[in-house]
Each structure stands twice: as structure tokens, then as C-alpha cells.
C-alpha positions, 0 to 999 in steps of 0.5 A: 029220102036222106039228106046230107052235105056232100061234095061232087067234083068233076071235070066238065066244060074244060074246067073244074066243077064242085057242087056241095049241098045238103041234098041226096046223092041222086040229086047231086048226080042230076045237078052234074048232068045239067053241066054235062048236057050244057057242054054237049049242046053248047060247046064250041069244041064238039063238032056236032053241038047245037052251037056249032050248027048255028055257027056253020049256018052263019049268013045262010039260014036261021036255026030252030031254038028250044025254050032253053036255047032262047033263054040262054041266048037272050041272056047272053045278048042282054049282057052284051047290050048292058056292057056295050059290047065289051062282052060280046057273045059273037067273040068266037070270030076272034077267040076261035076264028083268029086265035083258035083258043082251045084247039090244037092249032092255037096261035097268035093271030096276025094283023091281017087276020084280026082286021078281017075277023074283028068285022065279024064280031057284033052281037047286033047282027044276031037275029033271035026270036022265040023259035030261031036264031041266026047269025046274019053274016057269014063267018060269025061265030058264037062263043059262050066262054064268057058267060057259059060257066056262070049260066050253068052255075046258076042253073045248078044252084036253082035246081038244088034249091028247087029240090030242097037244098038250103046249104049250097055251094056251086063252083064252075071254074071260078064262077061261084054261087053260095047260100045258107052257110059261111064258105071260105073262098080263096083268091089265088096268086095268078102265077103260083100255087099260093093264095093272095086273099080270102073271101068269107061269105055270109049265109046270104046268097052270094055270087063271085065271078073270077077271070084271069089272064093266066087261065088260057094264053098263048104268050104273056101278051095273048090271053083268052080274054079279048077286046072285041073292038081291037082283037087283042088281049087287054093288059091291065090285070092278072085277075078280076073278081066280081062279087054281088049279093044274090045269084046274078052269076050269069051276068057277073061272068059277062061283067068280068070280061067287060071289066077286064077290058076297062082301064083301072081309072074307070073301075070305080064308076063302073062298079057303081053302075053295075052295083058290083064289088071288085077285087082286081090283081094288077100286073104287079100283083097289087090287090085293088078293091072297089065298092066292097061295102055293098056285099055281105062278105068278109075279105082279108089279104093273106 
């Protein structure tokens, strides 16, 4: 089998997918299939998806889970627990039930709607066993938007490594994992086509998760990252990047949502708690760094 470093680019999960690895074209295509299969099964935007089957049966009955389903949902619930609900897998009652993000009827939610939908966001009201999952209250909705891309990036990277790749870059809409080569990752200006900074990785395993208020929004006050307790969009930052050695990108994806909901004065302690490094861009486009000594990467402003 011939091996080469080549890129596969596609649009999947409503975002850009980039896979680079010193592996065969056939393996790259199989890696792409991992992303498309995930989208088909867990997309909130596909009426016949398994995720929507769970949502439609909220408060009614448990739904049978496969081993892969259990692994995904247990990871998402664990991330919800670790962040004390700042990331919450059941945020769909707000993101889709109130704001309808990603749907044709996307709109700013009224206070009356928020008051109702906020009560349906609580990961502790999910009953998960090795064989089934159930949302305990009618109207609850799962939304994997805060962890799905990172989870897929990790699945693909592990698949490539298992197939023999030693140089790997996987980018699923800003959820990035690397191995075996120094890659240059640009941090873009949230509201222009320019870049504000560069991250140069080492050959060690690295995860980089970036979330921004500019990615999906209704107006400048209502972007897709929501506070589960308040039902509104936090206004502290334009962009949040979380970095860590290793391939913990699924949890970093969730941590990025959680940290977006925390005021700047709490970032330093939280970065130590989660053992992560932070690069935040505040509302004035000022770049703030926290705990950068913990990562094997070089950071430079442009």
C-alpha cells in the first residue's frame, strides 16, 4: 500500500472538514465517512436522525443505544458534570427550542419563551444506561453542537493512527488535533478575513479548540453560545481558543463553551483547574493569554 501526506477537504456537519495524514487515499476516504456517518446519526437538522428520535420521545420512553451511542452520550454527560452545567448537552431546549439556531425560523427568543425553555435544560434529567437513553421531561432536547465536532475530530485522528498514520492534522470546524509534524494554525480576526495570531505546534500530540460569537448569530447580542441558566448569549468575548497537549479535543470543545460563559477574572483559575491553556479575544479584539507555559507550541501575534 502506498502512503503519502495528502489532504482531504469537505463540508460536513455544517462546517469545514480538513484531514491531512501520511496514509493512503482509501483510508482518508474512510476517515471522511466517519464524519458523514456521525452527521447522519446525530444531527439535530435531520428529521430521521437518531438524535431526533431521542428528542421526540422526551418524557415518553427510553430509546435503545448502541455501544457507540453510549460512548458519545456518556462523554457528553461527563463534560456537563465537569463544567457544572456551563456546557450542557440538553441545551437544545434553548438553542433549537427557543432560538431555532440553524433552522429557517431562526429568531431572537422572547423572555416568555426563555422562561419556559430554561427549565428544560438539565443534563441531570437524562437517564443513560449501557443499553438506552431517555430525556426525563417532555420538551427536553439534546444538542451536540458544543461537543460533536471535537468528538468527531478525535474519532478520525484515532482511526488514522490505528491505520498507521504518523503525521496527522484533523480540523473539524475549528476543532483541531495534530501529531508528528509542526503545523501552523492561524487564529483569525473574528470580524474580518485577517489573522490576529499564529500557533505553531510541535511534533507532540496537540488539541486546539476554538469557539466564537461570530460563527452563528442572529444579532450582535444573540450568538449561538448560550448560558444554560440565563438563556442568553454571554458577551465577554469574540473568540476563545483552548489548547492542551494530547488528544482531549472532545472535552476541550465542551470546555470552550463553558469558558465562554465565564467572566475574564475567572479564566486564570479555571485554566489551572482544567489544565488547559487559553487564548481569548475580548470585545475590543484584545488578545489575552493564560497558562501558555503548559503547552508544547509556539504562539505569536501578527
